[in-house]
N, C-alpha and C positions, 0 to 999 in steps of 0.2 A: 504493500500500500504506500509506504513511504517512497519507494522507488518510482511508482506511478505518479505520485504527487510531484516529485522532483522533475520527472520527465515532462509533466504538464507545465510546470513553471519555466522550464527551459525552452518550451515551444516559442517560436519567434513572436507571435502576437501577444503572448503573455509577458514577455520581457518588458520591464518598465513598471510593472505593478508595484514593485518595492524600490523604485528609483528614489534616490535621495533628493532629487530636485523636483520642483513643482512642474517645470516644463516637461521633464521626462514622464511624469505621471499623466500629464495632459495628453502627451503624444500617445501613450498607451491607451488611454480612455478613448481617444479619437479612432485609433485603429480597431479597437474592440467594437465601437459603434458602427464603423464601416462594414465590418464582417457580419455584424448582427443584421444590418439592413440588406446585405447580400442574401443572407439566409431567408429573411422575410420576403424579399422579392421573388425568390425561387419558389417559396411556399405558395404565394399568390398565383404564380404562373400555373401551378398544377391544380388549382381549385376553380371550379366552373363559375363563370359569370358572363353571360352572353351579351351584356350591354356594351362591352368595349373590347378592343383588341389586346389580348394578353401579351403580345410581343413587347408592350411597354415595360413589363416586368423584367424581361430579359435585358432590355436596354438599360434600365435602372440598375440592375445587378452588375452589369458591365462597368457602368460609371462608378459605382461604389467600390468595385474591385480595383479600378484604376486609381481612385483616391487613396485606397489602402496601400497600394504599391508605392505611390508617391511619398506618403508619410514614412513607409518602411525604408525608402531609399534616402531619406534625410531631408525631404522638403519641409519648409516651415509649416507648422501645424495651423497657424492662424489663417492664411489664405485658403488652405485646404478645408478647414472647418467652415469658413464662410461660403465656399463653393458647395460644400456638402449641404448646408442649410438651404441654399438657393435651389439645388437640384431636388431636395426633398419636398419643398413647397410646390415646385413645378410638377413633381411626380404626383402628389396628392391632388393638385388642381386638375391635372389632365384626366385622372381616373374619375374624379367627382363630376367632371363636365358632362359626362354621358350617363351617369348612374344616379341622377336625382338632384344635382346641384347642391344647394345648402342642406337638403334632406338626405344626401348620400351618407351611407355608413362610413365611407372613406374619410369624411370630414372630421371624424374623431381623431385622426392622426394629426390634424393641425394643432391639437393641444399638446402634443409631445415632441413633434419634430424639432422645435426650437428650444425645448427644455434643456438639452445638454449645453447650450450656449452659456448657461450660468457657470458651468465648470470650465469650459474651454476658452471663453473670451472675457473681455473686460465687462464691467457692469453696464457701461454705456452701450456696448455692442449687443449685450444680452437684451437690454431694453429695446433697442432698435429692431432686433429680430422678433421679439414679442409683438411689437407694434406692427411689423409686416404681417405676422400671422393674423392679428386682429383685422387688419385692413383687407386681407384676402377673404376672411369670413364675411366681412361687410360687403365686399364686392360680389361674392357668390349669392348673398342674400338679395342684393339689389337686382342681379341678373335673373334670379329665380322669380322674384316678385314681378318683374317687368315682362316675363314670358320669354326672355332670350334663351333661358335654359329650362328644360322640363323638370318639374318637381316630382314627377312620378318615379317611384322606386319599385323594383321587382320584389315581391314578398312570397314567392312560391318556394316549394321545397328545394328547387334546383339551386337557389342562392343562399340557403340557410347556412351551409358550411362556410361560404365566403363571408357572410355577415358575422357569424360567430368568430371566425378567424381574425377578422379586423378587431373586434372588441377584446379578444383574449390577448392578441399581440400588443395592442395599445396598453392594456393593463400591465403586461409583463415588461414592456419597455419603460413605463413610468416607474414601476417598482424597482427595476434595475438601476435607473438613474438615481432614485432615492438611496438605494443600497450603496451604490458606488460613491455617492456624495458623502454618506456617513463614513464609509470606509476610508476615503481619502482624507476626510477631516480628522479621523482618529489617527491615521498614519502621520498627518502633519503635526498633530498634538504630541504624538510619541517622539517625533523628530525634535520638536521644540523642547520637550522635557529632557531629551538626550543632550541637546546643546546647553540647556541650563545647568545640567549636572556637570558637563564639561567645564562650563564657565566657573561653577562653584569650586571645582577641583583646581582650576587655574588660579582663581582668586586665593584659595588657601595656600597654594604653592608660592604665590607672589608675596603673601603676608609672611610666610615662613622665611622666604628669601630676604624680605625687608627687615625682619627681626634679626636675622643673621648679619645683615649689612650694618644695622644700627649697633649691634653688639660689637662687631668688628671695628666700626668707626669710633665707638666710645673707648674701646680698649686701646686702639692705636693712638687716639687723641690724648688719653691720659698718659700713655707711655711717652708721647712727644712733649707734653706740657711739663712733665717732671724735669727732664734735663734742661729744657729751655728756661724754666724758673731758676734752676741752679746757675745757668749761664748768666742770667740777669743779675742774680745775687753776687756772683763772682765779678761781674762786670762793674758793679758799683764799688766793690772793694778795690779793684784794679784802677778805677778812675781816681779814687781818693789817693792811691799810692802815686799816681802819675800826674797829679794836679798841676805840678809846675812845668810839665813838658807839653807844650801846646800840640805838637804834631802827634804825639802818642795819645793825648786826650781825644783828638779828632778821630783817630782810628778806633779807640774804645767806644766813642759815641756812635760811630757807624755800626759797630757790632751790636750795640744796644738797640739801635733803631731797626736793624734787620731782624733781630731776634723778636722784638715787640711786634713787628709786622707779621712774622711767621706765626707767632703766638695768637695774634688776632685772627689770622686765617683759620687756624685750628679751632679756636673758640667759635667762629662763625659756622664752620662745618658741623661742629657738635650741636650748636643751638638749632641749626636748620634741620638736622637729623631728628632731634627731639621734637621740634615743632611738627615735622612731617609725620612722625609716628604718634603724635598726640600725647607725648609723655612729659612735656614741659609743664611744670606746676608753678604758679605764682606764689611768691613768699611775701605776705602782707606784713607791714610794720608801720609804725607811726614815726614821722620824721619831719624836720623843718624844711620847707620847700626852698626858701631863699638860700639856706646854707648849702643844700644839695646843688643848686644852680651855680653858686659861687665856686664850689669845688670843681664842677665841670668846666667852668670858664677858665679857672686857673690852669687847668691842664693844657688849654689851647692858647694861652697868652703868648708863650714863647714861639709856638708854631706860626701864629699870626704875625708876630713881630719879625720873624725870619723872612716872611714874604712881603713885609712892609704893608700889611693889611690892617685896617682899623677895626678892632673887635670890641663891641660894646654890649652892655647888658642893661636893660630897663626893666626892673621888677618892682616898681613903686606900688602897683596895685595889689601885690600879694605879700607886702611886708607883714610879718607876724603870722603868716599862715602856716598851719601844720596840716599835713595830709596823711591819709592812711592808704597804703598801697605797696606795690613792689618797687622799692627804691632802686634796686639794681637794674631792673628792666627799664625804668624811666631814664636812668643814666645811660643805659645802652642805646636806647632810641635816640636820645639827644646827641650822643657821641656819633652815631651813624649819620645823623643829619649834619652835624658840624664837620665831620670828616669830608662829607660830600661838598659842603660849602667851601671849605678850605682847599680841597683838591681842585675844584673847578672855578675858583675865583683867582684870577691872575693879578688883579689890581683893584683898588677901591676899598670897600668895607664889607663887614659882616655885622649885622645888628641882631641881637637876640632880645625879644620882648616877651614878657610873660604878663598876662592880665586876666582879670576875672571877666568872663562873658556869660551872662545869664546865671545859671546855677553850675557853671563849670569853670575850668581854667584853660586858657588857650596859650600855647607856646608858638611864637613866631620867630623864624630865622630868616632874615632878609640879607641877600647877598647881591653882588654885582657880577655874578658869574656868567658863564657862556650860554646858559639856558639849554633847553631841550627842544629838538624839532617837534613840530605838532604831530607828525605821523608816528612818533615813538613814545608819546605820553602814556599810552595804555600798556606798554611793555616794560616800563622801568621797574615795576614791582614784581616782574617775573624773575625767577632764579636764573643766574648766569646771563642776565640781559644787560646791555649797555645802550646808551643813546645811539651810538654807531660804532663801527669797527675801528675807525680812526681814533675816537675818544678812548677806547680801550687800550689801543697801542700807545697813545700819548700819556694817559694818566694811570693806566693799570687798574688793579682791583679784581676781586673775585666775582663781583656781580651778585653778592648775597646780602649786602647791607640793607638795601631797601626792601628786599623780599622778606628778610627777617623782621624788619620794623613793621611791615604791613601785617604779617602774621601775629606779631605780638599785640598790635593794636586790635586785630580781630579777636584774639584770645581774650582781651580785656573788654570785649563787648562794644567796641567803637569801630570807626572806619576812617580810612585815610585816602585822600585824593591828591591829584596833582594838576597844575596848570603852569604854563610857561610861555615866555616870549624869548625866542632864540636871540642871544646876544645881550639880553638884559637881566635875566634871572629866572628862577623857578619857584613855584608855589606848591608846597605840600601842606595839606590841611587835614585836620581831624577835629571833630567836636562831639561831645557826648553830654547828655543831661545828667546833672549831679544834685544830690541833696546837700544843703549847706546848713551850718549852725553859726554860733557867735564867733567873733574875732577877738583875740587877745594878743598881747606882745609875746614874742618868743621867750620862753623861760631860759634863764642863764644856765640851769642845770640840764644837760642834754638828756638825762634819765628821768626828767620830770614827767610824771603821769598824773593827769587830772581829768576832769570831765571834758567831753568833746566841746570845743569852742568854735566860734564863728571863724571861718577860714579853714576848717578841717573838712576834708572830703572823705566820705565813707565809700570804700570800694577799692579795687586793685587796678584801676585804669586812670589815665590822665589824658587831657587833650594835648596831643603831642604833635608838634612840628608843622609850622607853616613857614615855608621859605618864600618870601614875597619878591616880586620883581623890583629891581632897584629903582628908586626915584631920585634922580640927580638933584643935589642941593638940599635934600631932606636930612636933617641932623637930629640925633637923639638928644636927650637931656645932658649928656656928657659924652666925650669921645677921647680916645687915645689909642695908641698902638699897644694893644694888650687887652685886658678885660677889667671891668669894674662894675660895681653895683650902684645904681642910681638911688 
């Protein structure tokens, strides 16, 4: 039995029943339909009905057989299907023409000859063929009512077999179409389930690979940071020993800068890996915002002075303000923004302004840098992306700073955007609604703990980074080459 079933499935017309593609299954369905119509035509040829010439059945069988051979030979199934529907309607119409018009038993075929179009063709094509079938029925009705066609049908014993065969074959064809539709739908569903299981396995494998990659990056990162921190420590000792020898100090400082740059790259990769894996956790603490800002500015005073840039800080509106959040991540985002401002500003100034906006705090960093082309604004927050290739070659960098900043902002429940005018500067912005309470002066004791005061923000996020286009001639409340607090 199993051998017979396999032989049947290997028979040429049956190939395609289990095809993995929809077009392959449709080709198989069309070939099966053509063979079925060949058989039906030959059956009608052998059943008596004196009202018409039975050679029409032989002609129809030959046409259907040629269509089957065309599909078997590789012809496109869509034009073959359309031709098959046209031949079938003409076939039914020719037999009904002399067997009673609209009252002919053959007209029942008009309800099923276009039914396979639902599976073989597009929805629009299926609706068109259904409309053609309805139009043919209306045409036969009109011709019969006007007397062009005779409405008389033979009801004697000689044509009972022909009438019964019409009805039985129509029912079988309709049930066959329904069965095959259900079968093809189940096969498509099984195929979809198979693809979904394959995607799940692939997703699991990718997650495992990502976990291994993150573990590897963390391990290598820590192994790299340990000797680099030792190099920085020894570098400080060596610099103190060589303080009186300018040339040697310059070499030692170059070693320190290179090591710090490499350490920053390692830290960026570790942070990005943690953010991508969703493992980075914010560490909330209560701290003085002005003091934190001043520490950040002090780190960049010498760098700005080395490039003859004017670096200023205006924090008048947040004097005495304490906040609750991740201080380290706030400093990291500000440093990323200041690094970009210093890197891409060749002359002029960089102004940092911090102010209270609504129920939040807004950080603004204004530079007179090179700006970003308009067509690259949406890519600057993508990983390993630069404004352009020439910028990367000229200024360097990993392309992770802004991507990390954007993800940190998103992690804290905010959003960050950018606008720019090339040659004038760039604007990065972010704002988030915050709950505020009372303001007090900063306590002298940094370990002071009291009730939450005005100027304290509850939450782990801050409004971070707005780098505004430079406005020539606009000066802050104070300025100098370096940094200071207004």
